[in-house]
Backbone as CSV, one residue per row, in Angstrom:
resi,resn,N_x,N_y,N_z,CA_x,CA_y,CA_z,C_x,C_y,C_z
1,UNK,-9.654,-14.451,-3.484,-10.738,-13.844,-4.403,-12.080,-14.550,-3.869
2,UNK,-12.143,-15.928,-4.063,-13.401,-16.621,-3.904,-13.861,-16.204,-2.435
3,UNK,-12.977,-15.984,-1.410,-13.519,-15.622,0.016,-14.239,-14.352,-0.142
4,UNK,-13.653,-13.277,-0.758,-14.247,-12.088,-0.940,-15.547,-12.065,-1.681
5,UNK,-15.782,-12.862,-2.654,-16.912,-13.096,-3.435,-17.961,-13.895,-2.315
6,UNK,-17.583,-14.907,-1.586,-18.441,-15.498,-0.671,-18.873,-14.434,0.253
7,UNK,-18.156,-13.631,0.957,-18.419,-12.627,2.002,-19.314,-11.521,1.390
8,UNK,-19.083,-11.194,0.239,-20.096,-10.268,-0.554,-21.505,-10.907,-0.752
9,UNK,-21.564,-12.007,-1.023,-22.803,-12.935,-1.157,-23.550,-12.748,0.177
10,UNK,-22.587,-13.091,1.320,-23.290,-13.191,2.652,-23.744,-11.710,3.128
11,UNK,-22.973,-10.659,2.612,-23.491,-9.534,3.162,-24.930,-9.135,2.220
12,UNK,-25.089,-9.433,1.018,-26.112,-9.329,0.331,-27.290,-10.114,0.853
13,UNK,-27.216,-10.919,1.623,-28.184,-12.043,2.000,-28.545,-11.312,3.550
14,UNK,-27.906,-10.779,4.210,-27.961,-10.139,5.510,-28.607,-8.746,5.461
15,UNK,-29.762,-8.474,5.934,-30.414,-7.151,5.796,-29.440,-6.301,6.837
16,UNK,-29.279,-5.128,6.252,-28.510,-4.133,7.174,-29.480,-3.800,8.372
17,UNK,-28.949,-3.933,9.317,-29.533,-3.724,10.785,-28.443,-3.349,11.697
18,UNK,-27.619,-2.555,11.177,-26.495,-1.930,12.130,-27.220,-0.907,13.023
19,UNK,-26.988,-0.974,14.340,-27.297,-0.172,15.286,-27.008,1.180,14.916
20,UNK,-27.894,2.242,15.233,-27.597,3.707,14.850,-27.046,3.842,13.231
21,UNK,-27.263,2.980,12.648,-27.133,3.152,11.331,-28.414,2.742,10.427
22,UNK,-28.849,3.683,9.670,-30.070,3.448,8.816,-29.625,3.932,7.364
23,UNK,-29.908,2.998,6.411,-29.658,3.242,5.143,-30.796,4.097,4.426
24,UNK,-30.628,5.240,4.141,-31.534,6.083,3.794,-31.422,5.942,2.206
25,UNK,-32.479,6.541,1.745,-33.062,6.438,0.410,-32.112,7.409,-0.582
26,UNK,-30.952,7.246,-0.448,-30.014,8.015,-1.491,-29.535,6.718,-2.374
27,UNK,-28.992,7.181,-3.657,-28.616,6.134,-4.441,-27.391,5.179,-3.711
28,UNK,-26.552,5.675,-3.240,-25.568,4.904,-2.425,-25.417,5.165,-1.079
29,UNK,-24.933,4.161,-0.219,-24.509,4.312,1.000,-23.277,3.454,1.325
30,UNK,-22.341,4.128,1.969,-21.126,3.324,2.372,-21.216,3.274,3.889
31,UNK,-21.114,2.154,4.256,-20.956,1.614,5.617,-19.642,1.138,6.236
32,UNK,-19.182,1.890,6.938,-17.684,1.558,7.699,-17.995,1.053,9.014
33,UNK,-17.458,-0.316,9.133,-17.542,-1.117,10.233,-16.265,-1.340,10.897
34,UNK,-15.944,-1.010,11.990,-14.706,-1.183,12.654,-14.840,-1.719,14.159
35,UNK,-13.986,-2.232,14.796,-14.096,-2.664,15.978,-13.636,-1.538,16.776
36,UNK,-14.014,-1.389,18.059,-13.697,-0.389,18.953,-12.491,-0.317,19.444
37,UNK,-11.527,-1.533,19.417,-10.321,-1.758,19.743,-9.404,-1.420,18.668
38,UNK,-9.967,-1.254,17.359,-9.065,-0.857,16.277,-9.323,0.483,15.640
39,UNK,-9.805,1.458,16.661,-10.271,2.611,16.172,-8.977,3.545,15.513
40,UNK,-7.866,3.208,15.841,-6.903,4.035,15.290,-6.552,3.567,13.791
41,UNK,-7.367,2.483,13.487,-7.252,2.228,11.949,-8.653,2.502,11.310
42,UNK,-9.304,3.520,11.727,-10.544,3.835,10.936,-10.049,4.174,9.669
43,UNK,-10.938,3.794,8.600,-10.697,4.489,7.090,-11.255,5.649,7.121
44,UNK,-10.398,6.726,6.350,-10.771,7.805,5.916,-11.490,7.865,4.620
45,UNK,-12.776,7.700,4.875,-13.612,7.710,3.618,-13.939,8.978,2.912
46,UNK,-13.611,9.324,1.902,-13.829,10.602,1.198,-15.080,10.814,0.731
47,UNK,-15.690,12.082,0.616,-16.917,12.491,0.530,-17.123,12.240,-1.099
48,UNK,-18.241,11.589,-1.138,-18.670,11.384,-2.636,-20.156,11.972,-2.991
49,UNK,-20.186,12.708,-3.857,-21.684,13.276,-3.981,-22.652,12.000,-4.307
50,UNK,-23.998,12.119,-3.699,-24.856,11.221,-4.040,-24.618,10.055,-3.222
51,UNK,-23.687,10.018,-2.278,-23.371,8.986,-1.404,-23.182,9.238,-0.153
52,UNK,-24.108,8.491,0.796,-24.145,8.946,2.320,-23.211,8.000,3.001
53,UNK,-22.577,8.224,3.949,-21.533,7.748,4.782,-22.005,7.510,6.061
54,UNK,-22.005,5.986,6.682,-22.418,5.567,7.986,-21.299,4.802,8.680
55,UNK,-21.178,4.976,9.924,-20.290,4.458,10.982,-20.915,3.587,11.639
56,UNK,-20.238,2.276,12.089,-20.583,1.437,13.168,-19.808,0.727,13.657
57,UNK,-19.844,0.296,14.974,-18.884,-0.609,15.607,-19.301,-2.071,15.319
58,UNK,-18.336,-2.760,14.956,-18.532,-4.168,15.067,-19.264,-4.960,16.312
59,UNK,-18.797,-4.442,17.335,-19.295,-5.061,18.800,-20.921,-4.753,18.748
60,UNK,-21.491,-3.854,18.294,-22.615,-3.539,18.343,-23.564,-4.023,17.359
61,UNK,-23.210,-4.873,16.356,-23.801,-5.541,15.459,-24.552,-6.888,15.798
62,UNK,-25.492,-7.362,15.225,-26.158,-8.413,15.437,-25.175,-9.688,14.991
63,UNK,-25.432,-10.749,15.605,-24.673,-11.927,15.224,-24.820,-12.324,13.624
64,UNK,-25.737,-12.109,13.153,-26.039,-12.314,11.616,-24.842,-11.372,10.857
65,UNK,-24.933,-10.257,11.292,-23.837,-9.428,10.648,-22.446,-9.765,10.800
66,UNK,-22.182,-9.813,12.192,-20.849,-10.166,12.697,-20.178,-11.373,11.995
67,UNK,-21.116,-12.567,11.777,-20.655,-13.629,11.123,-20.004,-13.518,9.672
68,UNK,-20.586,-12.504,9.107,-19.976,-12.200,7.857,-18.793,-11.316,7.578
69,UNK,-18.359,-10.868,8.809,-17.129,-10.044,8.737,-15.932,-10.696,9.276
70,UNK,-14.621,-10.884,8.532,-13.566,-11.650,8.817,-12.658,-10.706,9.621
71,UNK,-12.487,-9.572,8.994,-11.331,-8.639,9.274,-11.783,-7.134,9.427
72,UNK,-11.498,-6.498,10.292,-11.956,-4.939,10.524,-10.745,-4.153,10.311
73,UNK,-10.873,-2.858,9.730,-12.272,-2.500,9.244,-12.702,-3.045,7.764
74,UNK,-14.171,-3.038,7.603,-14.852,-3.400,6.602,-15.680,-2.247,6.042
75,UNK,-15.482,-1.997,4.866,-16.373,-0.897,4.058,-17.296,-1.654,3.144
76,UNK,-18.565,-1.399,3.130,-19.471,-2.049,2.391,-20.250,-0.793,1.427
77,UNK,-20.398,-0.882,0.274,-21.153,-0.113,-0.544,-22.514,-0.683,-0.751
78,UNK,-23.647,0.056,-0.394,-24.841,-0.178,-0.726,-25.516,0.501,-1.809
79,UNK,-26.250,-0.082,-2.771,-26.951,0.623,-3.471,-28.466,0.392,-3.198
80,UNK,-29.321,1.245,-2.861,-30.368,1.125,-1.949,-30.311,0.236,-0.890
81,UNK,-30.799,-0.669,-0.563,-30.560,-1.640,0.681,-29.928,-2.940,0.121
82,UNK,-29.209,-2.870,-0.976,-28.510,-4.104,-1.442,-27.076,-3.915,-1.486
83,UNK,-26.378,-4.742,-0.684,-24.878,-4.671,-0.577,-24.343,-4.891,-1.958
84,UNK,-23.370,-4.205,-2.745,-22.927,-4.321,-4.095,-21.380,-4.424,-4.200
85,UNK,-20.514,-4.069,-3.059,-19.362,-4.268,-3.072,-18.729,-4.196,-1.444
86,UNK,-17.514,-4.915,-1.238,-17.118,-4.721,0.053,-15.512,-4.598,-0.101
87,UNK,-15.151,-4.032,0.739,-13.560,-3.792,0.982,-13.236,-4.177,2.416
88,UNK,-12.118,-5.084,2.611,-11.992,-5.423,4.099,-10.566,-5.314,4.112
89,UNK,-10.054,-5.245,5.366,-8.743,-5.092,5.738,-8.262,-6.533,5.629
90,UNK,-6.732,-6.709,5.818,-6.149,-7.844,5.794,-5.802,-8.104,7.316
91,UNK,-4.655,-8.902,7.474,-4.412,-9.138,8.934,-3.625,-8.080,9.751
92,UNK,-3.158,-7.140,8.804,-2.921,-5.894,9.486,-4.077,-4.944,10.183
93,UNK,-5.084,-5.388,9.852,-6.235,-4.633,10.310,-6.316,-3.271,10.138
94,UNK,-5.800,-2.869,8.972,-5.710,-1.626,8.193,-6.266,-1.590,6.922
95,UNK,-7.068,-0.572,6.489,-7.601,-0.720,5.105,-7.248,0.760,4.544
96,UNK,-6.799,0.838,3.290,-6.440,1.919,2.500,-7.573,1.950,1.437
97,UNK,-8.266,3.018,1.302,-9.320,3.161,0.434,-9.496,4.356,-0.147
98,UNK,-9.179,4.512,-1.467,-8.990,5.945,-2.141,-10.665,6.380,-2.766
99,UNK,-10.792,7.461,-3.305,-11.966,8.170,-3.603,-11.984,7.479,-5.080
100,UNK,-10.770,7.177,-5.876,-11.010,6.611,-7.061,-11.340,5.145,-7.190
101,UNK,-11.174,4.395,-5.935,-11.535,3.063,-5.868,-13.176,2.987,-5.487
102,UNK,-13.671,3.761,-4.844,-14.982,3.903,-4.740,-15.981,4.542,-5.980
103,UNK,-15.257,5.372,-6.526,-15.877,5.815,-7.884,-15.868,4.856,-9.042
104,UNK,-14.798,4.084,-8.945,-14.836,3.069,-10.279,-15.837,2.187,-9.921
105,UNK,-16.075,1.624,-8.677,-17.159,0.740,-8.556,-18.541,1.244,-8.872
106,UNK,-18.726,2.533,-8.533,-19.957,3.161,-8.569,-20.187,3.410,-10.049
107,UNK,-19.284,3.743,-10.808,-19.446,3.962,-12.202,-19.842,2.663,-12.952
108,UNK,-19.086,1.478,-12.377,-19.642,0.444,-13.074,-21.012,-0.025,-12.786
109,UNK,-21.624,0.383,-11.888,-23.236,-0.058,-11.419,-23.918,0.919,-12.130
């Protein structure tokens, strides 16, 4: 748990500079980051009203962002330009993320 809190803090300190990913001025943005070699384990992110979804490859990110990611795929929820929550895969390199999981975090914010 402490690891996830530490990583979330690091995400909040690293501005979003993902290549081909621009956080637009919607209320929330979900950024899905996965490695090219792990494409078969992409997360199926459900559509959520008021929330834009962006995809990025780990390999294409700056070192400042790469150093904050331990496992792929990683899904980060941004409110404006601030990271507010992160979901990461474990050693299996798979991540199951349900619409309810995302909506629960959004509702708390």
